[in-house]
PAVEXPA-333362 format. One record per residue (C-alpha): x, z, y. Coordinates in pm, whole numbers, plus 50000, padded with zeros to 5 digits. Layout:
BEGIN
XZY...
This chain:
BEGIN
495344960549376492204974349216489784975648927486264961548905483614988048965481044967548782483244966048474484225002748447481745009648166482854978947973486454989147938485605025147856483305014747574485944991647437488695017747422486635044947263486555046746888482855053746885480195041947124478445071247297475135068147470475145060047840474395096447922477225109147700479585083347844478735092548199479325129448128482685122047966483765101648268482485128648503484385155948323487585135248306487545137847925486965101147854490485091347753492015063747553493445074847217492585111247276489915117647019490405141846728490655113346478493895111446285496415082946296495545072246651498275050446804499225063347149499945038447435503725032647429504405044247788502825079047762505025108847832504705141947652504055167647922503365198447708506575216847783506555207548155503015221048195503965253148012506965257948242504825251948554502145276148439504775303048386505925298548745502315301248869502365337148736505535345148931504545361449260507925355349429506985320049526504225330649770504655349250098502235377150008503205380649639500015364749500499345348849164498215312849155495035302048977495895265349039498645243349176498285209249341500875181249330500535149749547502245116249508503665115949864506985128649993507565149750303507235119250531503945108750365505495076650230503435056149987506505044449791508885073149721512405074949582513015088349231514085121749382510535126849518508455115149222507045149149148503655136749037505205112848789507515139948658504675164148579502035139348463503785107048358501645087248602503795062848803501245049249053501695052349428498575073649487497225104349313496765142149308497265165349013495715199748980497065223448716495315255548615495975279648334493985258548090493595224248244495585195648394493635170748592494695138448767492725121049045493515085049138491665055649282490355023549133493675005549156495075028648890492275038948656493535019048360497195025248436496705063148463494815063448136497695045647965500465067248116499115102948104499065120147769496095139047618497005171447798495375155648102491885148548222491485117648433489195117648732488375081848829487855082449201485335058249362482835063849080480185081849271479365109249021483015118748953483725152349133486455155949390489035183549374486985210649548483875202249348485765204249020487325237749111483895251949202482495241148866485465253348667485735287048841482595295649046484045329249159486805310849344490545315249330493905307649492495505272949480499065267949594500735237349743504015226849904503305223350281506085197450310504085172750104500805173850286500085159950628498515184150871495195165050858495125164550479495995201650461493115210050695490775187150502491635204250174491515239350328488025234350467486565218550152488185245349929487055273650154483495261350114483755267249738485505301249763489005287949697491955295349923494795270649977498105288550033501595276950103504405278649847507875288649965509665266449713508075236649542507365246649179508035211849046511505212749201512235244949017511435231848671512875196748729516325203448589517465166948551516245155548890517795123149019520115124649324518705117049663519455083049812521785082450114522405046350212524115035650535521815028850826522264998951054521034985551393518534956951379519564931351639517294924351937517054887751824514804901251547513084930551724512334912052045512644943252252515314969352334514705003752188515185019652527512274998952661510105010852369511045046752452510065041552814506605028552716506095056852469506915083052731504295068652967501675070752689502665106252593502315116452959498835100952977497915122352673499035152552878501905161752642505515169752728507045157252404506205140252075507445146551720507805115251507508015120351133506795086850995509885067450897508615032850984507715045351334511245058951386512725026551253510565005551485511175027951788514975029151764515484994851608517295010551315516915002850948518235017450620517765019450243516525054750184513055044750060512545020049776511454985749901511204997650263514174994950504513865030250640516175058550733515155093850631514965112350961512865130951218512655123851588511805145151891511275128352229510575143852567510635129252915514415130252942516045126052601515715118152232516865139851941517335122851601517565145651295519305126251022522085127650767524785118951024527145104750763524695075650722525275065351081529075062251060529815030750861527875006951090528495027051413524795034151455525205066151658527825049751882525595019751947522525040652024524515063252251525985034552447522705015952490521045048352601523685052852873523185017352997519485025853042520205059953198518805077652896520135103852651520075105552275521565133252058522045136151682521525166351457521455172651083518245164050902517595199250782517765213251137514425198551245512395230251220514895252651396515365225951663511615223051720511115260551738513915263551993512925234652218509205242052203509855269852452510485243152718507135225652673503475232552734502165208052478503835188452196502135158452049502005160651669500395131251483498225148451225498195119850969501985118450937503285152251044503575175650747501995209850749505515224950739506715206251046503535213551238504105250751179507535248851343505665245251673503735275251816499955270451761499045270652132501485242352203500265218451931498405187252038497125168451733496625131951835497295099751650500775085651714500685059251989503465041451794500995030551526499255005551756502414995751939504074986651611501074968551457500894943751744503924921151703505694906652007506424869152032509924872551878508524892451584505674867351540508114838751529510304857951283507384865151053506564828251034510204818750964510564845550694507404833450520508664797550513511934807550350510034830550113507704801750022510764779749945512104805749706508714808649537508404770649496511884769249341510954798249115507704782048992509614749348931512024769548717509104784348523507684749948458511034739948304510764770348075507574756647914507714762147541510514787647566509764824747507509834847347814508364880847901506894897848208510214915048275512054881448248509784868648524510364898948742514124895448709514134858648792511734859349089513624888649241516894869349206515454837949371514114858449666517274878949712519324847349749517434837850066518934840550410518564874850572517074889450255517294926950188515424925949856511824933449763509074947849985507564964949678508154964949300507274930549164504064928648961504094903548677501004909848466499974887248183496614887548004495104922147971497854937048184496574915848470493374936448464495394965648602495824956848969499044976749028500544972348681504344970548688505964959848357508314984248185510154982847860507315000247676504574977647812506424944547849504674915247673505404879347601503844854647843501754829647651499524799947733496024813547669495534836747965496474841948330499624855848484499184876048802502404875249005502404898149310505724900149496507224901949840510484902650032512154921950308513944899350558515624908450888512994887351062509894897650862508164911850556506314890850303503634898150041502154870749826500114869349505499494838649296497734836248961498884808948723498054796348378500524779448141497894764347911494284753247940492154779048121488724788647999485604781948200485294819148277488884820348404488364789548625485174802848777486684837048848489734821049010487644796949214485304823649347488304844849447489774814349616486524807249800486454843249927490014840050051489234806950223486064820550386487964850150531490764827150648488284804550833486424832750999485954833651376484634866851502484104886951824487034909651906484894940751885483834934751525484814963251292487174955451007484684969950755482304941650846484894913750813485524923250448482184908850331483484872950378485944876950094483544894249857480414872549904481304845849641481824872949380478784893549487476644862449432477194865449055477304903549041481084907549047483444927049275486864943049292487634979249345490264977249613490514967749976490694931650082493464937050333496234959050461498534956050759502024941450712505074952950909507914933151052510894942550834509184975650784506514988150542504584961550353501534983850390501284991450762498745013050945496165010651088494714979450926492464982950625489584959750529486944974250301483184973750362482975010550255485665023250494484405052550708484785048851082488115061451211488395090951446490285066151664488035035751735490985012751805491925015851439488714998351334489284965151517491844937551497494044925251780496054893851839499564898351698498444919251401499514906851056497444915150755496914904950396493984885750252493744894949887490474892849696490604895249316488734898548991489714919248690488144914548345489204946448167491284941847850491224904247906492674889248224493114893548597492894871248905494294878849249495254856649537497044870549841498174855350165499424871250485497614861250801498264864651172495404874851404495114849551684493134848652009490784818952025490874817452402488944784952418485864802752275485674830352538482034833152634480564834152987479914871052922483594877252871483484882152495486764873752327486834856951986489594860451728490534842051414493324839851157496334817851094497594818450739501324825650734501894824450357502534788650244502664787049868500544762849663497604774149452497114766049080495114733049073494164736148704492314768848780490194754249061486654742748984486044718749275482314717749198482024753149335483714745549667481934731449972483304701250152484454723750434486364745750193488044716350026489034703550373490584737650446492504735550113493824700650189494854711250540496624741350392498494719250146499464695750432501054725450615502964734650300504274699150267505404698050630506944732650679507974743850329508894707950233511424707050517512864740650413513134729950048515064698850155517254720050389518144743250097518574713949857515844728149630515044694549466513124709049173511104731349398510324702349630508924680149353506974709549208505494716649551504534680349600502774679549262500824711849331499674700649676498034667549592494984658549795491604670549662488644646749686486174659049947483014646949779479824667249751479404696349512476754719249373478014751349529476294762149844478064789650027476404814350255476404799650604479154816550801476844824051095474564843750860477454863850730478824870551078475424882451202475134905350902478644918050962477874925851327474774945351219476904965250973479504972751240476804986951465475505010751203
């Protein structure tokens, strides 16, 4: 999920036809003009997955000169296009891929700014290489997380010091992001204004149809709690915050709150909808035809009556008129600023808006006992499918197969599992140099044969009624090099160290991150993405508020910066050697309360229980780098796989997968070695100091 900061200059020097000085290189990166295959030299071969955006940009620029799209008939000097949809989803359906349409960039995060003469894309370290490959030479690429690369407001100030007007669709920006942009732009004499109709939608003549899949009720045997009980708890919290009602626009929050699921968002079982709740009733704004096939409206209505509650249903497009009408009844309406779009916020009179983080975020993140049990069960079945898949791959040795072949097969194995609803995100199968792009997803134009001289990074996950999975394993079908083995082993050590960590409950997540990076930092390496994200329960695979990165700023809401028992999160360190190979290992972990360690001062201590149970690649492990304690952890992990996944493999009659698993989980000798890890107490003390800063 990222690129290596320390290796940025290496890849850029390799892809340029001539080698500029460090000063020249830095300036080209800073200006966004350092691009692959974009020099003036003739006969340059373009990356195969680039899209020609010349006509699209011309059409957009023509619309920017049309004053009818703004309320006060103003011309636009710039236009900004985000990657999100109107519910701030990370993964969006084809209908909402406006950024990809105008730029060719298919990643899940980015912002494009188009002016009369320039087109600029900003994206983070996960996508630097991918964006360079996918955007044509009409575009400048701003590589975020390189400290001297300007942000949007800085670039606009430099390009037009006298200032200007930049337009944006208020549906596609959360209220907090809109305010953030407005303030930073105002400081450089630019004004952010709302567009009546999205300009991309106007020029997108062959736009795909919007998805409208049937919704369904998720049974209480999976949710562990009636939705009416969740509503009751939410009302109490809203009252404590001195609000009369709350608007919920985040789709995973609505799904969790009402125990409903759907298929409107790729890889996430969500229903496109809005929700308004006050102290007496619930209003759900949704395409009501999606509720008919599985009797969703009828079920919700009946269960509401049983609990002496009321729920009503209205068309999705009526949310703004409904809010404006009902707002007259309330003194204050809670609007979560990170998920409520600017457009929805403006449907409520300014004096009645209360911008506070949604209480549902923390409710949802902390799984109840039924959800915890379900997550464990889902991961065991998921592990069984992965073992059977890897056994299948072993049988393919010597036969030609591509990245897309692997994606197809692993998706099929997972979909055949009990209670499976498909993937939790698009499967990543990245061989060789493609593995150096953390979020690379193979396409027809980039698909390569998988050989035996490099690593294959396989990052995949499933959606099951009882849980969501996310696992990455790196494998090698030949004899790995010393460099590949050391990189893999140091990534593994980082993952083990984080898995074994015991820490006080008040420790900030930014401090915990150092455990995973320390083995790479020791030799001057790193990875340019977070170590962890939250994982939902049959919801989003990336779930707020959890994020582990040592550079994360403190949240406005302190509870977002600590972990709690019942949280599930990923553990995914990596290493990416640009244009060569990639390594990433990812497990999902449960946060557990180590009650037996509670101090006399009342301090609670937490730890992790690894839920993902899929073997590592023994041929890539250099045991001489591991401590005895780390090897013991690895053997204990393999024992758990043999017990739990072994039983599931037998149950499903996956004989090939069973024997493959047994071979991959052989006992490692626990003799001494030459690698001396940092003592965990030293790391914990350092982490505590960091969290206090």
